N, C-alpha and C positions, 0 to 999 in steps of 0.2 A: 674378589668384590664379596665382600659376606651378604647370607640372605636377606638380614633387616637394613639394610643400607639397598638392596633390590627393589624390598616391599614397599620402603617410602618413595623409592624414584618410581615407582609403576604407579603408588595410592596419588606420588603428587602428579603424576603425568595424567593421568586418570582425573582427577580432580581439575584442570585446569583445561584438560580436553571436553570434560562436561560444559564448561562455564561458558567458556565462547562458545557454544551451542544453544547454550541457552538462553536467546536470545530473538526474543518476539517479532522481530527480523525473519529469522529463519523458521520460527514455528509456525507464527500466517504473514505468507508473505502479500496476503489481498489487502491486508492491512494498511499495506503503506503507501501514505503518500495522504495520508488525516494530519488535522491541523491540530484538533482540539477533543477532547473526549472524555470520557469517562476511564477511567484506568482500569484496563486489568489485573487483579490481582493475583494471578495466576504468574503472570510474566513478573511482574513488583518482583515476588517473592524469588520467580526463581533469579532473576538478578541480581537481588541481595544475597545470593549463596554466597556468589564475588567477591558479596563487600564482606562478609562475615567471615573470608580466607584468604582471600587477596585481593585488596583495598583497589587495585587497577583495570584486572578485570570486568570484575565487578561496577566501575565508573564507563569504563568503555560499553559495553553492553545498556550500561544506562542513556548516556550521550548516542551511542546507535536508536536504540529504540524510541527516545523521543525527536532526537534529528529525523525518524523514517515516519514518525504518528505509528509505529507498527504496535506500542504498549498502551495504544488507545482501543475501548472497545467498537465494530463498529456500532455506524447512528442504523443502522436498519435497511432500508431500503436507498439503495443511491445508485441504482441503474434503471435504467429504459428500456422496453425493448425494442429488438430493430421493429417489427413489427408496426408500435404506437410512431416509431419516426418518418416512414415514408409517408408518414398522413403533413408531415412539414416540409416537404418536397414542393414546390410548384411546379406548372406544364411543363418550363423550360427546363428545368432539374435542379432546379436551384433552391437552397435550403432559404424558407424561408423563416426569417430573424423575428417576425410577430409570432407567429404560429406556436414556432420552435421554445418562445418565452412561455408561451403560455402553454407549453404540453408541458415543459421541466415543473412550471409549479403547481401544475396540478399532480401530477407523479410522487415529485420530492417534497412538493413544498418551501421549495425556496427561489428568491427572485433573485437572478441572474443579470447581470447590467451586458445586454445583450446588447445594446445597442451605445456601448460607450466607443471611443474614436478610438482607445488606447488598444482594443481588442484585436490580437492579432490573430490571423485564417491563415493555419498551411490548406494549401492545394496538394490533392495526390494524384497520381494519374497510372492508366491499367497497368503500366509494368510495375508498379508498387505496391499492386492489388493484390496481382499474378504472383509476385513474389512471396507474399503471403499467403498462397494458394484460394484464393476467394479472385470471385466473377465478379466485375462493375455492370452496378444494376443501378439505372436512375430512371 
């Protein structure tokens, strides 16, 4: 194999590898799950490099980032401290939905439909918590 062919193959492979890793999902995994927001120009530029050289990897990168929501800037405050969530527990250890809704509105500035009858609840058990290395407390 000639040197120029090897050099071309190495450049092509490096570019493809860089483009496939130039995905906001890999750079910012904590951003996944966002639905909308302001676009991050660094992620858009990284994905656009794929469009300049190779159409398919660029389209795949954009598609993955839009589907996961990793292309958007985070909205700032999107979590509540566990200590504050303890205030929403009743005397029986169950979550008081009215207190939780008020706390989320106060902390996040969003009104979530916690009284919607279509809301699905998932309950855990002590074995699941132990599997995650957590101790049950309520």
